[in-house]
C-alpha positions in Angstrom: -7.0 8.2 -31.0 -5.2 8.9 -27.8 -2.1 10.9 -27.3 0.7 8.8 -25.7 1.9 10.8 -22.7 3.2 7.9 -20.7 7.0 8.6 -21.0 7.1 12.3 -21.4 9.9 13.6 -19.2 10.6 10.4 -17.3 14.3 10.2 -16.3 16.4 7.3 -15.1 16.8 9.1 -11.7 13.0 9.1 -11.4 12.9 5.3 -12.0 15.6 4.9 -9.3 13.8 7.1 -6.8 10.6 5.2 -7.4 12.4 1.9 -6.8 14.0 3.3 -3.6 10.5 4.3 -2.4 9.3 0.7 -3.0 12.3 -0.8 -1.2 11.8 1.6 1.7 8.3 0.4 1.9 9.0 -3.2 3.0 12.2 -4.6 1.8 13.9 -6.5 4.7 17.2 -4.7 4.3 15.4 -1.4 5.0 13.2 -2.8 7.8 16.0 -3.2 10.3 16.2 -1.2 13.6 18.1 1.6 11.9 15.5 2.1 9.1 14.1 5.2 10.6 17.5 7.0 10.0 17.0 6.4 6.3 13.6 8.2 6.5 15.2 11.2 8.2 18.0 11.2 5.7 15.7 11.1 2.7 13.5 13.8 4.2 16.5 16.0 4.6 17.6 15.3 1.0 14.1 16.2 -0.2 14.2 19.5 1.6 17.6 20.3 0.3 16.5 19.4 -3.2 13.5 21.8 -3.0 15.7 24.6 -1.5 18.1 24.3 -4.5 15.5 23.9 -7.2 13.2 26.9 -6.9 11.7 26.1 -10.3 10.3 22.9 -8.9 8.9 24.8 -5.9 7.2 27.3 -8.1 5.8 24.6 -10.4 4.5 22.5 -7.6 3.7 25.3 -5.1 0.0 24.3 -4.7 0.8 20.7 -4.1 3.6 21.5 -1.7 1.3 23.9 0.2 -1.2 21.0 0.5 1.5 18.7 1.7 2.6 21.1 4.5 -1.0 21.7 5.5 -1.5 17.9 5.8 1.7 17.7 7.9 0.5 20.5 10.0 -2.8 18.6 10.7 -0.8 15.5 11.6 1.4 17.4 14.0 -1.7 18.9 15.6 -3.1 15.4 16.1 0.2 14.4 17.8 0.0 17.4 20.1 -3.6 16.6 21.0 -2.5 13.1 21.8 0.2 14.5 24.1 -2.3 16.5 26.1 -4.6 13.5 26.4 -2.0 10.9 27.3 0.5 13.3 29.0 3.2 11.7 26.8 4.0 10.9 23.2 6.9 9.3 21.3 9.1 12.1 19.8 11.3 9.7 17.7 8.2 7.9 16.4 6.6 11.2 15.4 9.8 12.4 13.6 10.0 9.1 11.7 6.3 9.2 10.7 6.5 12.8 9.5 9.7 12.1 7.6 8.1 9.2 5.8 5.1 11.3 4.7 7.4 14.2 3.8 9.9 12.5 1.5 7.4 10.0 0.0 5.0 12.8 -0.8 7.7 15.1 -2.3 8.8 12.1 -4.5 5.2 11.7 -5.8 4.7 15.4 -6.3 8.0 16.0 -8.2 7.6 12.9 -10.4 4.0 13.7 -10.9 1.8 11.8 -13.4 4.8 9.8 -14.6 5.1 8.1 -11.2 2.6 5.3 -12.0 4.5 4.4 -15.2 7.8 4.3 -13.3 6.1 2.2 -10.7 4.7 -0.2 -13.3 8.1 -0.8 -14.8 9.8 -1.3 -11.4 7.2 -3.7 -9.9 7.4 -5.7 -13.2 11.2 -5.7 -12.9 10.9 -7.0 -9.3 8.3 -9.6 -10.5 10.6 -11.0 -13.2 13.4 -11.5 -10.8 11.2 -12.9 -8.0 9.6 -15.4 -10.4 13.0 -16.7 -11.4 13.9 -17.4 -7.8 10.5 -18.8 -7.1 10.9 -21.3 -9.9 14.3 -22.2 -8.4 12.6 -22.9 -5.1 10.1 -25.2 -6.8 13.0 -27.2 -8.1 15.1 -27.1 -4.9 13.6 -26.5 -1.5 16.6 -24.4 -0.3 18.8 -23.3 -3.2 20.5 -20.5 -1.2 21.2 -21.8 2.4 23.6 -19.0 3.0 20.6 -16.6 3.0 18.5 -18.5 5.5 17.1 -15.6 7.5 13.8 -17.1 8.6 10.3 -17.2 7.1 9.5 -14.2 5.0 12.9 -12.6 4.9 14.3 -11.5 1.5 17.5 -10.0 0.2 16.2 -7.7 -2.5 14.7 -10.5 -4.7 15.3 -13.6 -2.7 12.3 -15.8 -2.0 12.2 -18.7 0.5 9.9 -21.6 1.2 6.9 -21.2 3.5 6.2 -24.4 5.4 5.1 -26.9 2.8 4.3 -24.3 0.1 6.7 -22.2 -2.0 5.2 -18.7 -1.9 6.7 -15.7 -3.7 7.4 -12.7 -1.5 9.4 -10.8 -4.1 11.4 -8.0 -2.6 9.2 -7.7 0.5 8.8 -9.1 4.0 6.1 -11.6 3.1 4.0 -12.8 0.1 1.0 -10.8 1.1 2.9 -7.6 1.0 4.2 -8.4 -2.5 0.7 -9.2 -3.6 -0.5 -5.8 -2.3 2.2 -3.9 -4.1 1.4 -5.7 -7.3 -2.3 -4.6 -6.9 -1.1 -1.0 -6.5 -0.9 -1.1 -10.3 -4.7 -1.3 -10.9 -5.0 1.3 -8.1 -2.7 3.7 -10.0 -4.4 3.0 -13.3 -7.9 3.0 -11.9 -9.1 5.5 -14.5 -7.6 3.8 -17.6 -7.5 0.0 -16.9 -8.5 -0.7 -20.5 -5.6 1.4 -21.8 -3.2 -0.3 -19.3 -4.1 -3.7 -20.9 -3.8 -2.4 -24.5 -0.4 -0.7 -23.9 1.2 -3.1 -21.4 0.0 -6.6 -22.1 3.3 -8.2 -21.3 3.7 -6.4 -18.0 0.1 -7.3 -17.0 0.7 -11.0 -17.7 3.9 -11.0 -15.7 2.2 -9.2 -12.8 -0.7 -11.6 -12.9 1.6 -14.7 -12.7 3.6 -13.0 -9.9 0.4 -12.3 -8.0 -0.7 -15.9 -8.4 2.7 -17.1 -7.1 2.2 -15.3 -3.8 -0.7 -17.5 -2.8 -1.8 -14.5 -0.7 -5.3 -14.6 0.8 -5.5 -10.8 0.9 -4.3 -10.4 -2.7 -6.6 -13.1 -4.1 -9.7 -11.8 -2.3 -8.9 -8.2 -3.1 -8.3 -8.9 -6.8 -11.5 -11.0 -7.1 -13.6 -8.3 -5.3 -12.0 -5.6 -7.3 -12.9 -7.3 -10.6 -16.5 -7.8 -9.5 -16.8 -4.2 -8.3 -15.2 -2.9 -11.5 -17.7 -4.7 -13.7 -20.6 -3.5 -11.5 -19.5 0.2 -11.4 -17.7 0.8 -14.6 -19.0 -1.5 -17.4 -22.0 0.1 -19.0 -23.0 -2.7 -21.4 -25.8 -5.0 -20.4 -23.5 -7.9 -20.9 -22.2 -7.2 -17.4 -25.4 -8.8 -16.1 -24.1 -12.1 -17.5 -20.5 -11.5 -16.3 -21.4 -10.7 -12.7 -23.1 -14.0 -11.9 -20.3 -15.8 -13.8 -17.6 -14.0 -11.8 -19.4 -14.7 -8.5 -19.7 -18.4 -9.4 -16.0 -18.5 -10.3 -15.1 -16.8 -7.0 -17.1 -19.2 -5.0 -15.6 -22.2 -6.8 -12.1 -20.9 -6.3 -12.7 -20.2 -2.6 -14.0 -23.7 -2.0 -11.2 -25.4 -4.0 -8.2 -23.4 -2.9 -7.6 -24.8 0.5 -5.2 -22.0 1.6 -8.1 -19.6 1.0 -11.1 -21.5 2.6 -9.2 -23.2 5.4 -7.2 -20.1 6.4 -10.3 -17.8 6.4 -12.4 -20.4 8.3 -9.7 -20.9 10.9 -9.0 -17.2 11.4 -12.7 -16.5 11.7 -13.2 -19.2 14.4 -10.1 -17.8 16.3 -11.3 -14.2 16.1 -14.8 -15.1 17.4 -13.4 -17.3 20.1 -11.2 -14.5 21.3 -14.3 -12.5 22.3 -12.7 -9.1 21.9 -9.3 -10.1 23.3 -6.2 -9.9 21.1 -5.9 -12.3 18.2 -3.3 -11.8 15.5 -5.5 -12.8 12.6 -6.9 -10.1 10.3 -10.4 -10.3 11.6 -9.2 -10.8 15.2 -7.1 -7.7 15.0 -10.0 -5.7 13.6 -12.3 -6.8 16.5 -9.6 -6.1 19.1 -8.9 -2.7 17.7 -12.6 -1.7 17.9 -11.9 -1.1 21.6 -9.2 1.5 20.9 -11.1 3.0 18.0 -14.1 3.6 20.3 -11.9 4.9 23.1 -10.3 7.7 21.1 -12.1 7.9 17.7 -11.1 11.5 16.8 -7.4 11.7 17.5 -6.4 8.0 17.9 -4.2 6.4 20.5 -0.8 7.3 19.2 2.0 5.5 17.5 3.8 4.0 20.5 2.6 0.8 22.2 2.6 2.6 25.5 -0.5 4.6 24.5 -1.7 2.5 21.5 -2.2 -0.5 23.8 -2.7 1.3 27.1 -5.3 -1.1 28.3 -3.3 -4.2 27.3 0.3 -3.5 28.2 1.0 -7.1 28.7 0.9 -7.5 24.9 4.1 -5.4 24.5 6.2 -7.9 26.5 4.5 -10.9 24.7 5.5 -9.3 21.3 9.0 -8.7 22.6 9.3 -12.4 23.7 7.7 -13.5 20.4 5.0 -15.3 22.2 2.5 -13.8 19.8 2.7 -12.3 16.3 2.2 -8.6 15.7 -1.2 -7.6 14.2 -1.6 -7.3 10.5 -4.7 -5.3 9.9 -3.4 -2.0 8.6 -6.9 -0.4 8.3 -8.0 -0.8 11.9 -4.5 -0.1 13.1 -4.5 3.3 11.3 -7.9 4.2 12.7 -6.8 3.2 16.2 -3.4 5.0 16.0 -4.3 8.2 14.2 -8.1 8.6 14.4 -10.8 9.8 12.1 -9.5 13.3 11.5 -6.3 12.0 10.0 -8.2 9.5 7.8 -10.6 12.2 6.7 -7.8 14.5 5.5 -5.9 11.5 3.9 -9.0 10.9 1.7 -9.6 14.6 1.2 -6.2 15.4 -0.2 -6.3 12.3 -2.4 -9.6 13.5 -3.9 -8.3 17.1 -4.1 -5.2 16.0 -6.1 -7.2 13.7 -8.4 -10.3 15.8 -9.3 -10.3 14.3 -12.8 -11.4 10.9 -11.4 -15.1 10.1 -11.4 -17.0 9.4 -8.2 -17.0 5.7 -9.2 -13.2 5.7 -9.7 -12.7 7.3 -6.3 -14.9 4.7 -4.7 -13.0 1.8 -6.5 -9.6 3.2 -5.5 -10.6 3.6 -1.8 -12.3 0.2 -1.6 -9.4 -1.7 -3.1 -6.9 0.2 -0.9 -9.0 -0.6 2.2 -9.2 -4.3 1.2 -5.4 -4.4 0.9 -5.0 -2.8 4.3 -7.1 -5.5 5.8 -4.3 -7.9 5.3 -1.1 -5.9 5.6 0.3 -2.9 7.7 1.0 -0.9 4.5 0.5 2.4 6.4 3.7 1.8 8.3 5.7 2.7 5.1 6.2 5.9 3.1 4.6 4.7 -0.2 1.1 4.2 1.3 1.5 7.2 3.6 2.1 9.5 0.6 -0.7 8.3 -1.6 -2.9 11.5 -1.0 -0.4 13.3 -3.3 -0.2 10.9 -6.2 -1.6 12.2 -9.5 -3.5 9.7 -11.6 -3.8 11.6 -14.9 -5.8 10.0 -17.6 -5.0 9.9 -21.3 -6.2 12.9 -23.2 -7.6 12.6 -26.8 -5.4 14.3 -29.5 -8.1 16.7 -30.5 -8.6 18.0 -27.0 -7.3 21.4 -26.0 -3.6 21.0 -24.9 -4.3 23.4 -22.0 -6.4 20.6 -20.4 -3.4 18.3 -20.5 -1.1 21.0 -19.1 -3.6 21.6 -16.3 -3.2 18.0 -15.1 0.6 18.0 -15.5 1.1 21.1 -13.5 
């Protein structure tokens, strides 16, 4: 028997703030040129909230101290970059710090309830997006007044991609939507069996929405995650039957889903043909970024293109003229921009805030997150940037000491 703690203390405002954090992490309305003003505004509101709710400060004092320590480390990295490059982008730094600040405060204040609010919100988005996706299957352009170009959405508006109707939900492209759907198994990494038992309908809706994205990153990440979960978490010997079966199914799906096999083959050929020069594919971006990762591995190359691509400044003008597409590998981009120190403390504080997770669960979380970053620049948005401060509490048996539950909640 397990004690149901999933809805203790969740308020409507917490659902709304969680939804706002999702929209600020990739909805096209909030990706316009003035989006950074929203981050500054919400960071200011978060500080005002804390200053007027001392009880929250006292309750979350340890977590807030960790947050400000992490911000201090990030600021030190930006200062070090300034001394190395003799320049840094002040507006970019302010925006970056504000995203970490308000996103992390949101996760800290909502606490263990955040993942339940997230599950409901992403399910809500999936239901709406599937409705519009089905309309697109019936009519290639049911909303011509919202024709903003490939990948653009108005909250839940989904448009056609070339010859294929792909579901991008409330985000800038289908791959991003797939990644945010897969944040659900990330957040329930320590209780996936309970997730299925308690939320079968939500899981089925999310699975259908994930399939409707036809995202290479999402499909590969989901398949790899299932195989890794069986290897690391399933104790029964039956897993030795499941593993070869899952691998066989994965190979069959890869060979028969043309958007998977052809896309990966094409991008691999392009990346290798580039020979270290810029290529906008996932692998091509990774190989290109190795130059900048090796150049400044400790502190990174900064947020602004002026230092981030110091040895390839011609790319900046090409991006401005839309002669090439921006890179999409969020993993190598984060290493190249912020360096190893930042990445170390990112992982350190996640582990510190989730000590109840097992080593295998930590590994699964980080592996899936890194796989998702391979396909999308999620670290440009407040949700991913604030993940070190999420609390992934597990269900506590009824006969356990209630103090143990309170320890995780506080």
